[in-house]
Structure formats: structure tokens, C-alpha cells
C-alpha positions as CSV (number, residue, x, y, z in Angstrom):
1,X,95.7,91.7,80.4
2,X,93.6,89.4,82.6
3,X,92.9,90.7,86.2
4,X,93.1,88.4,89.2
5,X,92.3,90.1,92.5
6,X,91.4,89.6,96.1
7,X,92.2,85.9,96.2
8,X,94.3,83.5,98.3
9,X,96.4,80.8,96.7
10,X,98.2,78.0,98.5
11,X,98.3,75.2,96.0
12,X,101.4,74.0,94.0
13,X,102.1,76.0,90.9
14,X,98.9,78.1,91.4
15,X,99.4,80.3,88.4
16,X,101.9,78.2,86.4
17,X,102.7,79.3,82.9
18,X,100.3,82.2,82.9
19,X,100.9,85.1,80.4
20,X,99.6,88.6,80.5
21,X,98.1,88.8,84.0
22,X,97.7,91.5,86.6
23,X,97.5,90.0,90.1
24,X,96.1,92.6,92.6
25,X,95.8,92.3,96.3
26,X,96.3,88.6,96.4
27,X,97.9,86.4,99.1
28,X,100.1,83.3,98.4
29,X,99.9,81.5,101.7
30,X,98.0,78.7,103.3
31,X,98.0,75.1,104.6
32,X,98.6,73.4,101.2
33,X,102.1,75.1,101.3
34,X,102.4,75.0,97.6
35,X,105.6,76.1,95.8
36,X,106.4,77.9,92.5
37,X,103.2,80.0,92.1
38,X,104.2,81.8,88.9
39,X,106.8,79.5,87.4
40,X,107.3,79.7,83.6
41,X,105.2,82.8,83.3
42,X,105.4,85.9,81.0
43,X,104.3,89.5,81.3
44,X,103.1,89.4,84.9
45,X,102.3,92.3,87.2
46,X,101.9,91.7,90.9
47,X,100.5,94.7,92.9
48,X,99.9,94.8,96.7
49,X,100.5,91.1,97.1
50,X,101.7,89.0,100.0
51,X,104.1,86.1,99.4
52,X,104.7,83.6,102.2
53,X,105.5,80.5,100.1
54,X,108.7,79.3,98.4
55,X,110.0,79.9,94.9
56,X,107.2,82.1,93.4
57,X,109.0,83.6,90.4
58,X,111.2,81.1,88.6
59,X,111.8,81.2,84.8
60,X,109.6,84.3,84.3
61,X,110.0,86.9,81.6
62,X,108.6,90.4,81.9
63,X,107.8,90.8,85.6
64,X,106.7,93.8,87.6
65,X,106.2,93.6,91.4
66,X,104.9,96.7,93.2
67,X,104.0,97.5,96.8
68,X,104.3,93.9,97.9
69,X,105.8,91.7,100.6
70,X,107.9,88.6,100.5
71,X,108.3,87.1,104.0
72,X,111.3,85.2,105.4
73,X,109.4,82.0,104.4
74,X,109.4,83.1,100.8
75,X,112.8,81.7,100.1
76,X,114.6,81.8,96.7
77,X,111.9,84.0,95.3
78,X,113.3,85.0,92.0
79,X,115.6,82.7,90.0
80,X,116.3,82.4,86.3
81,X,114.1,85.3,85.3
82,X,114.5,88.3,83.0
83,X,113.2,91.8,82.6
84,X,112.2,92.5,86.2
85,X,111.2,95.6,88.0
86,X,110.5,95.6,91.7
87,X,109.3,98.8,93.5
88,X,108.3,99.6,97.1
89,X,108.5,96.0,98.1
90,X,109.9,94.0,101.0
91,X,112.2,91.1,100.0
92,X,112.9,89.2,103.3
93,X,113.5,85.6,102.2
94,X,116.9,84.1,101.8
95,X,118.5,83.8,98.3
96,X,115.9,86.2,96.8
97,X,117.5,86.9,93.4
98,X,119.8,84.5,91.5
99,X,120.8,84.0,87.9
100,X,118.5,86.8,86.7
101,X,119.1,89.5,84.2
102,X,117.9,93.0,83.4
103,X,116.7,93.9,86.9
104,X,115.5,97.2,88.3
105,X,114.9,97.6,92.1
106,X,113.7,100.9,93.5
107,X,112.7,102.0,97.0
108,X,112.8,98.4,98.4
109,X,113.7,96.8,101.8
110,X,115.9,93.8,101.4
111,X,116.7,91.4,104.3
112,X,118.1,88.4,102.4
113,X,121.3,86.4,103.0
114,X,123.0,85.4,99.7
115,X,120.9,87.9,97.7
116,X,121.7,88.6,94.1
117,X,124.1,85.9,93.0
118,X,125.1,85.8,89.3
119,X,122.8,88.6,88.2
120,X,123.6,90.2,84.8
121,X,122.5,93.8,84.6
122,X,120.9,95.3,87.7
123,X,120.0,98.9,88.7
124,X,119.2,99.5,92.3
125,X,118.1,102.9,93.7
126,X,117.1,104.3,97.1
127,X,117.0,100.9,98.7
128,X,118.1,99.5,102.1
129,X,119.6,96.0,102.2
130,X,120.9,93.6,104.9
131,X,122.6,90.5,103.6
132,X,125.7,88.3,103.5
133,X,127.5,87.5,100.3
134,X,125.4,90.2,98.7
135,X,125.5,90.3,94.8
136,X,128.3,87.8,94.5
137,X,129.5,87.1,91.0
138,X,127.1,89.6,89.4
139,X,128.0,91.8,86.5
140,X,126.9,95.2,85.1
141,X,125.6,96.8,88.4
142,X,124.5,100.4,88.8
143,X,123.7,101.4,92.4
144,X,122.5,104.9,93.6
145,X,121.4,105.8,97.1
146,X,121.8,102.2,98.5
147,X,122.4,101.7,102.2
148,X,123.8,98.2,102.8
149,X,124.8,96.4,106.0
150,X,126.4,92.9,106.1
151,X,129.4,90.8,105.4
152,X,131.2,89.7,102.3
153,X,129.5,92.0,99.8
154,X,130.1,92.5,96.1
155,X,132.7,89.7,95.8
156,X,133.8,88.7,92.3
157,X,131.5,91.4,90.7
158,X,132.4,92.9,87.3
159,X,131.6,96.3,85.7
160,X,129.9,98.2,88.5
161,X,129.2,101.8,89.4
162,X,128.1,103.0,92.9
163,X,127.0,106.5,93.7
164,X,125.9,108.2,97.0
165,X,125.8,104.8,98.8
166,X,126.6,103.8,102.4
167,X,128.2,100.4,102.9
168,X,128.9,98.9,106.3
169,X,130.5,95.7,105.3
170,X,133.4,93.4,105.7
171,X,135.5,92.0,102.8
172,X,133.7,94.1,100.2
173,X,134.7,94.0,96.5
174,X,137.1,91.1,96.9
175,X,138.3,90.0,93.5
176,X,136.0,92.6,91.9
177,X,136.9,94.0,88.4
178,X,136.2,97.4,86.8
179,X,134.4,99.1,89.7
180,X,133.8,102.8,90.3
181,X,132.6,104.2,93.6
182,X,131.7,107.9,93.9
183,X,130.6,110.1,96.8
184,X,130.0,107.1,99.1
185,X,131.0,105.8,102.5
186,X,132.6,102.4,102.8
187,X,133.1,101.1,106.3
188,X,134.5,97.7,107.2
189,X,137.6,95.5,107.4
190,X,139.7,94.3,104.5
191,X,138.2,96.4,101.8
192,X,138.6,95.2,98.2
193,X,141.6,92.8,98.5
194,X,142.6,91.3,95.2
195,X,140.5,93.7,93.1
196,X,141.5,94.9,89.7
197,X,140.4,98.2,88.3
198,X,138.8,99.7,91.4
199,X,138.4,103.5,91.4
200,X,137.1,105.4,94.5
201,X,136.3,109.1,94.0
202,X,135.4,111.5,96.8
203,X,134.7,108.6,99.2
204,X,135.1,108.1,102.9
205,X,136.9,104.8,103.8
206,X,136.8,103.5,107.3
207,X,138.3,100.3,108.7
208,X,141.5,98.3,109.1
209,X,143.7,96.9,106.4
210,X,142.0,98.2,103.3
211,X,142.9,97.9,99.7
212,X,145.6,95.3,99.7
213,X,146.8,93.1,96.9
214,X,145.0,95.3,94.4
215,X,145.8,96.0,90.7
216,X,145.1,99.2,88.9
217,X,143.8,100.9,92.1
218,X,142.9,104.6,92.1
219,X,141.8,106.9,94.9
220,X,140.8,110.5,94.0
221,X,140.2,112.9,96.8
222,X,139.2,110.3,99.4
223,X,139.1,110.4,103.2
224,X,140.6,107.5,105.1
225,X,139.6,107.1,108.8
226,X,140.9,104.5,111.2
227,X,142.7,102.9,108.4
228,X,145.9,101.1,109.2
229,X,148.2,98.8,107.2
230,X,146.7,100.1,104.0
231,X,147.8,99.3,100.4
232,X,150.0,96.3,101.1
233,X,151.2,94.7,97.8
234,X,148.9,97.0,95.8
235,X,149.4,98.8,92.5
236,X,148.0,102.2,93.5
237,X,147.7,105.9,92.5
238,X,146.0,107.8,95.3
239,X,145.3,111.3,96.5
240,X,144.1,111.1,100.1
241,X,142.7,114.2,101.9
242,X,143.1,113.0,105.5
243,X,145.9,111.7,107.6
244,X,146.2,107.9,107.5
245,X,147.1,105.7,110.4
246,X,149.6,103.5,108.5
247,X,150.7,102.5,105.0
248,X,152.4,99.2,104.4
249,X,154.5,98.1,101.5
250,X,152.6,99.4,98.4
251,X,153.9,97.5,95.4
252,X,154.0,100.3,92.9
253,X,152.6,103.7,92.1
254,X,152.3,106.8,94.3
255,X,150.2,107.8,97.4
256,X,149.7,111.4,98.3
257,X,148.6,112.0,101.8
258,X,148.7,115.0,104.2
259,X,150.2,112.8,106.9
260,X,150.8,109.2,108.0
261,X,151.2,107.8,111.5
262,X,153.6,105.2,110.1
263,X,154.9,104.2,106.7
264,X,156.2,100.6,106.7
265,X,158.6,99.7,103.9
266,X,160.2,96.4,104.9
267,X,159.6,94.4,101.7
268,X,162.3,94.8,99.1
269,X,159.7,94.3,96.3
270,X,157.6,97.2,97.5
271,X,158.5,100.1,95.2
272,X,155.4,102.4,95.7
273,X,156.1,106.0,96.8
274,X,154.4,107.7,99.7
275,X,154.3,111.5,99.4
276,X,153.5,113.7,102.4
277,X,151.7,116.6,100.8
278,X,153.6,119.8,101.3
279,X,157.0,118.2,101.6
280,X,158.2,119.1,98.2
281,X,161.5,117.4,98.6
282,X,159.7,114.1,98.6
283,X,157.3,115.0,95.8
284,X,156.5,112.2,93.4
285,X,156.7,113.0,89.7
286,X,153.9,110.6,88.9
287,X,151.6,112.5,91.2
288,X,152.4,116.1,90.1
289,X,149.6,117.8,88.1
290,X,150.3,117.8,84.4
């Protein structure tokens, strides 16, 4: 592997098409304002580098980025690339990851609107992210220890697992399919409308009008705080451990809850059952332990 170190590059396609290189302590910045520094490369390692120019990693295969920084001017940093590992790095440019596959991100700081669109296969761990439309239309996601803040996250995603995460987000998981969330906090309005196959296990859910128009929705031992008008038109099986503000017109299934401020059933098509735990006369057969 060829070593390139302690240099500054600002020209167009500075290291275009290179294969098998280790770039150490280099800066991609300067008056020439060149784009696409590593385009069409293969087996590239970038360590302790500074990226302040556009589109550095497009169509690359076999890419490792460690202890580096991509500024807000480093827009659309990684597109159409595969086999990527990013560790201890700041990704602060808009649209930082798109149409990529087989991605690992660990201990990173992400500030990037429209991050992660149409990614296929991503593992993210111990990372903080601020974004809008985060991870839209991506598939095969595994997140652990991720702290996210922003609007419209995880829309249209498929096949995802989230563990020990904190999400402060509006309109999360809309139209998502086959998603499991464990031991996490999800705060925000209008959670997971139109999702199919969402399961929440031992989670804390905060915010108005969550989990409406869902199919195949399951909640197992979850808390619901400041949640009103929940479950409207949803197919749901739920065991909730806290009192809920209000439930409205669940389409089908059974919701077990220790208390509800209000249960609204004013739609003749709403056939879901609401069971107040401890009131055996209202016990739902579907929710009884086998």
C-alpha cells in the first residue's frame, strides 16, 4: 500500500482512480476548489485527514476513514460507494451518504441534512447525529447506541433493528417495514404512521398522536408518556406499562394498559379492544397469557 502523508490537495480529482493507498494527515482544501478527490478509487485508507471540498468519495470500493473531519463545505461526501468503514470522524456536510452499501459507522459525529438516503446495509454504533430526512429509503439497518435529533427520520426504511438508542424526532418510521426497536427512547410527534411490521420492545414513547394507520404493530412492555390520540386506524397488539392520555379508534387487535384518560371509539369500523389491566371483566382473550 502506497503512503501519501502531510500534503495539501486542492485540484480537481486530486487522487482520481487510485488503488491501494494510505493517506495520512492530509488536507483537501485550497483556492483551486477542486472536486471529487478520490473518485473511482479502490482500497483507500484515510487517517487524520481534513476534507473541505465537495464530493470526495464517489464510486469508491473498499474505503476506511479514521479520525478525520468533513466540514459543512464537504457536501455529498460519499455516494455510490461500497465496503465502507468510518470511525471517530466528523461528517458535517449535507447529503453525506447516498446510494452506498455495506457501511459501518462507529463513534462518529454527524451533522448532515438528508444523510444516508438509499443505503443498503449499514451498521451504526455509538454515534450522535443531527439531520432531516435521515436514512430515508434505506434497507438492512442495525443501530446501537445512536443518539439522533431532527425531523422526518427513517422514512420508508426496510428491515431495521435499533437497540439502546435515543431519538428526538418528528414523523419517524413513516411507511417503514419490518422494524424492531428495543430498549430505546423515541420522542416526537406522529410516530410511525403507515408503518408495517413495527415492533417496539421495552421502549419509552413520548409525543402526540403516535402509531396511527399502522399494520402488524406490536408493543411489548412499553411506556407511553404525553401520548394522546394513539393507535388511530392501526392493527395493534400492545402491552403498555403506563397510563396513556388517550386512545382513538384502533382498527383491530388488543391494547392492554393500566389506565387511559380517554378511549375514543366513534368509528364503526374500529374493532380494536382496549383492556384496562386489572379489570378482569373487560379482559381480552387475545391478550391473555397462553
